[in-house]
C-alpha positions in Angstrom: 51.9 77.9 73.8 51.5 74.2 74.2 54.3 72.5 72.2 52.1 69.4 71.8 49.2 71.3 70.3 47.6 69.5 67.3 49.1 66.2 68.2 47.9 63.2 70.2 50.4 64.1 72.8 48.3 67.1 73.7 45.3 65.0 74.5 47.4 62.6 76.5 48.9 65.5 78.5 45.4 66.9 79.3 44.1 63.5 80.3 47.1 63.0 82.6 46.4 66.4 84.3 42.7 65.5 84.7 43.7 62.1 86.2 46.1 63.7 88.6 43.5 66.2 89.7 41.0 63.4 90.2 43.6 61.4 92.3 44.3 64.5 94.5 40.5 65.0 95.0 40.0 61.4 95.9 42.9 61.4 98.4 41.5 64.6 100.0 38.1 63.1 100.3 39.5 59.9 101.8 41.6 62.0 104.2 38.5 64.0 105.3 36.7 60.8 106.0 39.6 59.3 107.8 40.3 62.2 110.2 37.1 61.8 112.3 37.7 58.1 112.5 41.3 58.6 113.6 40.2 61.1 116.2 37.6 58.7 117.7 40.1 55.9 117.7 42.6 58.1 119.5 39.9 59.1 122.0 39.1 55.5 122.8 42.7 54.6 123.3 43.4 57.7 125.5 40.2 57.1 127.5 41.1 53.4 128.2 44.6 54.4 129.4 43.7 57.4 131.6 40.7 55.7 133.1 42.8 52.7 133.9 45.5 54.8 135.5 42.8 56.7 137.5 41.5 53.5 139.0 45.0 52.5 140.1 45.3 55.9 141.8 41.9 55.9 143.4 43.0 54.4 146.8 45.7 57.1 147.1 43.4 60.0 145.9 40.6 58.8 148.3 42.9 59.7 151.2 43.2 63.3 150.1 40.7 65.2 152.2 39.8 68.9 152.6 36.3 69.0 154.1 36.3 72.8 154.1 37.2 73.1 150.4 33.9 74.8 149.5 34.3 77.3 152.3 37.3 78.7 150.4 36.8 81.3 147.7 39.0 79.4 145.3 37.0 76.2 146.0 33.7 77.9 145.2 35.2 79.4 142.1 36.3 76.0 140.8 33.1 74.3 141.7 30.8 76.7 139.8 32.6 75.6 136.6 30.4 72.6 136.9 27.3 74.6 137.7 25.1 74.5 134.6 23.7 78.1 134.7 27.4 79.3 134.6 27.5 78.2 131.0 24.2 79.8 130.2 25.8 83.1 131.2 28.8 82.4 129.1 26.7 81.5 126.1 24.7 84.7 126.5 28.0 86.7 126.7 29.1 85.2 123.4 25.7 85.9 121.9 25.8 89.6 122.9 29.5 90.0 121.8 29.1 88.4 118.4 26.3 90.6 117.0 26.7 90.8 113.3 29.0 87.8 113.0 28.1 84.7 111.1 29.2 82.4 113.9 27.0 84.1 116.5 24.3 81.4 116.7 26.6 78.5 116.3 29.0 79.6 119.0 26.2 80.2 121.4 24.7 76.8 120.7 28.0 75.1 121.3 28.5 76.9 124.6 25.0 76.2 125.8 24.2 72.7 124.4 27.6 71.1 125.3 27.2 71.5 129.1 23.5 70.7 128.9 24.2 67.5 126.9 27.1 66.8 129.3 24.8 67.0 132.3 22.2 64.8 130.7 24.9 62.2 129.7 26.2 62.2 133.3 22.8 61.4 134.8 22.1 58.7 132.2 25.5 57.1 132.8 25.0 57.0 136.5 21.8 55.1 136.0 23.6 52.6 133.7 26.9 52.2 135.7 25.4 52.5 139.2 28.6 53.0 141.2 28.0 54.7 144.5 30.0 57.7 145.8 33.0 57.0 148.1 32.5 55.9 151.7 34.2 58.3 154.1 35.5 55.5 156.4 36.4 52.6 154.1 37.7 52.6 150.5 36.0 50.3 148.1 33.7 50.4 145.1 30.0 49.7 145.8 27.3 49.3 143.2 23.5 49.5 143.5 21.5 46.7 141.9 19.2 47.6 139.1 16.3 46.2 141.1 16.9 48.9 143.8 15.5 52.1 142.4 16.2 51.6 138.7 15.4 55.2 137.9 17.0 56.8 140.9 20.6 58.0 140.7 20.6 59.0 144.4 24.1 58.5 145.9 25.7 57.5 142.6 28.9 59.1 141.5 30.2 57.6 138.2 30.6 59.9 136.3 30.8 63.2 138.2 28.0 65.5 136.9 29.9 68.6 138.0 33.1 67.6 136.3 31.3 66.5 133.1 29.6 69.8 132.8 32.8 71.7 133.6 34.8 69.9 131.0 32.1 70.1 128.4 32.1 73.9 128.9 35.9 74.0 128.9 36.2 71.9 125.7 33.5 74.1 124.0 35.4 77.3 125.0 38.6 75.7 123.8 37.2 75.3 120.3 36.2 78.9 120.2 39.4 80.3 121.8 42.1 77.6 121.0 45.0 79.8 122.1 43.5 80.1 125.6 42.2 76.5 125.9 44.5 75.4 128.6 43.1 78.2 130.9 39.7 76.6 130.6 41.0 73.1 130.9 42.8 74.0 134.1 39.7 75.5 135.7 37.7 72.3 134.8 40.5 70.2 136.3 40.3 72.3 139.4 36.6 71.5 139.6 37.5 67.8 139.5 40.1 68.3 142.2 37.6 69.9 144.6 35.2 67.0 144.1 37.9 64.6 145.1 39.0 66.7 148.1 35.4 66.9 149.3 35.2 63.1 149.2 32.2 63.5 146.8 33.8 61.4 144.1 36.6 59.0 143.3 39.3 60.3 141.1 38.2 57.8 138.4 34.7 59.4 138.5 36.2 62.7 137.4 38.4 61.2 134.8 35.6 59.3 133.2 33.6 62.5 133.2 36.3 64.4 131.4 36.7 61.8 128.7 32.9 61.7 128.1 32.8 65.5 128.0 35.3 65.5 125.1 33.0 63.1 123.1 29.9 65.1 123.9 31.5 68.4 122.7 32.8 66.7 119.5 29.3 65.4 118.7 27.7 68.8 119.5 30.3 70.6 117.4 29.8 68.3 114.5 26.0 68.8 114.8 25.9 72.6 114.9 28.7 72.7 112.3 30.6 75.5 113.8 34.0 75.3 112.2 34.8 78.2 114.6 38.1 76.8 115.9 39.7 76.9 112.4 38.5 80.4 111.8 39.7 81.6 115.2 43.1 80.2 114.6 43.3 82.0 111.2 42.2 85.3 112.7 44.9 87.9 113.7 45.7 88.5 117.4 
């Protein structure tokens, strides 16, 4: 029983509860709007730092060579993380496994479209940034003029297409299986390592690719509206 019933205090008490509820709702909405902004700000800061560090380390990493890396089974295993059809197979496996689940289409879309969009982004960025692949004999960054084959990315290496596809797939899988995400990230990092050892890319080519891949997957995830990561974390096992 409300002790203030029949008095003006009862109305004031109800109004205070309504105001408090409205305040909580407003704060929750503001927080929901702020979280994506905070994530993108953090991404920009982390990208600036790690890309800067990678450029400092490029002269050292350029000296690391293993010409036979892709003659090794482990080298081929790591490289195919950046092979686009690999992720078509993974998306198909998700599609077949998740029959009857509400997240079936959305998860398959995330696994398929993230690497595809990553590969497209890599090719477009190469045309924009125009930095060539490493020279085997002399270290130094070289760029191709826009007047020289403006629509050809032949010989360009920034960012690495293989690594961007690999990390896009890894970040997508990480959202679906958050407890196992570091397994996928390690495989993608291994793909990056092989590209450096093969002297196909500078270290910074691969780091830029990884950073762009995170952004690509975040945009694809927001677009398809999966929300799968949160549901997966709440599920038992």
